[in-house]
C-alpha positions, 0 to 999 in steps of 0.5 A: 505511546498509545499512538504506536500501540494503535497502530501495531493494532493496525497491523495485526488487523490488517486495518493498513490497505492498498490504495492503486492510483492510477496512472494512464499513458498521456499519447494512448490513454492505457493504463499502464499502471499503477501507484500504490497509497497506503492508506489505515481502514481504521473502520467503515466511517474513518481511512487516514491518510499516511500524514496521520499516521505515518510519521509515528509508525516510522518512529515506532520502528513498524515502517518496513513490517506495515511495507512488506505486509502492504507488498503482500497483499498487491501481488496478493489482488494482482496476481490473481488479474495477472494469471486470468489475463483481465491484465495482459500487456506490461504493467507496472507499480509504483512503491514509495518504501522507505529507504530501511527496506534496501540494506 
């Protein structure tokens, strides 16, 4: 229960952040996209990977909200890159989502 409250506090404080792992075309060595990975930045010195919080978040029914917040954060970060033409070509983003988001 305490860890669920910690996760909820982390959501409210926007501590769940996207890390984008580059996807590169092996032939051209060109950046063609990125895979979004969720991380929990609990402090400047402590960043947790999903195996430390994902199961608890799913059990608490928080994973859908976390994923939606993460998607919104990604769009906020990526949109200026497209608008300012820092990315000028087809670029894809991959993200693993909970099946509950598809209903």
